[in-house]
N, C-alpha and C positions, 0 to 999 in steps of 0.2 A: 424471397426477400434477401437482399444482400446487405452486408455490413457497411455502414457509412465510414468515411475517411477517419473519423476519430478512433475507430477500432484498429485500423491499420497503424495509426500513429501510436496507439497504446501497445500494440505488438512490438513495434520497434523500440519503444521506451523500455518495455519489460525485458526485451532481449538484452539491452545494455545493462540493466540491473542484474539480470541472471548471470551475465558474463563476469561481473564483479564478485558475485557470491560463489561462483564455481570453485570447488576445492576447499572451501572454508570448513573448519571443524567446529564442534560445539563450543569449545573454549574460545575460539575466535569470534563466534556469534555473540558470546556473552561478555567478552572483555570490555570493560569501561576504562578507557585511557584516562590518565590523570588530568584533572581539570574539566572533564566532560560529565554529563549527566545521562548520556545515552550510549547505546551499543548498537551493533548491526542488527541484532534481533529486534530491539525496540523499533528501529526504523522500518523494518519489514512488517512488524505487527501493526505499527501505526498506519502504514499504507494499506494493509489488509482491512483494518477497521474503517478507514476513510472510504475506500472503494466500496465496501459492503454497505455502508450507510448511504453513500451518494447514489447507489443504484437501487438497492432493495428497500431501504427504509423510506426514502423519499418518493417511492412509488407504492407505498402502503403494503409492502411484503415483509415477511418475517426476516430478521437478521440471519444470514446464512452462515454465521460463525458463532462460536460460543459467546454468550452475553458477557461473561467475565473478561473477555479480551478488551472490552471498552474501558474497564478500570485499569488495565495494565498498559494499554497502548493508545488510549484516546487522547483527545486534546487536553493539555495541561497535565500530562503524566510524564514520568521519565523512569528509566531503569533503576535509578538509585532508590526509588520508592518500593521496589519489589521486596517482599519478605522472602520469597523463594522465586527463582527464575522460572518462567513458563517452559513447557516442553518444546524444545527447539524443533524436533521433528514434526510435532503437531502443528505448530505455527507455520513452519515452512511448507508443510504439505498443503495447507489451505492457501498459502501465498502463491504456490505454483498452480493450483487447480481452480481457484476462484475466477480468473479471467476466462477460462474455457466454459465454466458454468454461466457466466454473464453473457458470453456470446451465444450459447445455446438458448438461453432464456430470451435474449433479445430476438433471435430468429423465430422463436415460438410466439412472439408478441406479448411477452410477459410484462414489459415495462410501459405502462400507460398511466395517464393521470399524474404526471410528475408534480410534486409540491415544490414550487419555486423556492430557491435557497439563495439568500443574498450573501455573497462573498465579499464584495466591495460596494461602497456607496453607489447608488444609482444604476446597479446592474445585478441581474439575477442569473443563476443557472436555472433554466426553465425546461430542460428535457434530459433524458438519460444520455443522449448523444452529447449534449453540452457538458454533462457531468463527466463523461469519459474523457472529453477533450481537456477539461480542467484537471482531471486526475493525472493526465500526462505531464502537465506543468508541475503539479505537486510531486509526482514521483521523480521528475528530473531534479527537483531540489534535494530530495532524499538520496538520489544517486550521488550527488555532490557530498552529502554528509557521510555516506558510506565510504567514499574515496578518502575523505579526511580521516575517518576512523581507521581505515586500513593503513594509511600512511603513518598515523600515530602509533600503530602496532608494529611498524616496520615491515609491513606486507607490500608486495608489489601491486600496483594498480594497472588496469588495462586501459582505462580512459576511453575517450571518443573513439 
């Protein structure tokens, strides 16, 4: 079994995200610029949670990341709400490795019986392939957020 186009698109999308993250230190991941509610770590953790839910939870598999991440990075959360910041290395380690786990599990036939998820009226995500394709769009939005956070911190951006 080979990987569908959505996975190739995801690899390209993730490459661009990882390029922007390259060389950042812990303080830069955690910095919340004035007037913002998020930081680079929140954006990465949010993508991690979204991807884990879209692939594993909607195919009736256990969440492959710590459950507490949903309360830190899930929908309607922000970094200003944190009592203590999450472990940057732990979050980023999973952010880097989850895509490889998803690919291996996909090739092993793990993702069947997808529970449709309505993202917009009159249209559902109905398969893990569609979920990966949607995630590319979602991650692209957050690449833009990471770029604006880096600019607000006076850091260079690599861009397209």
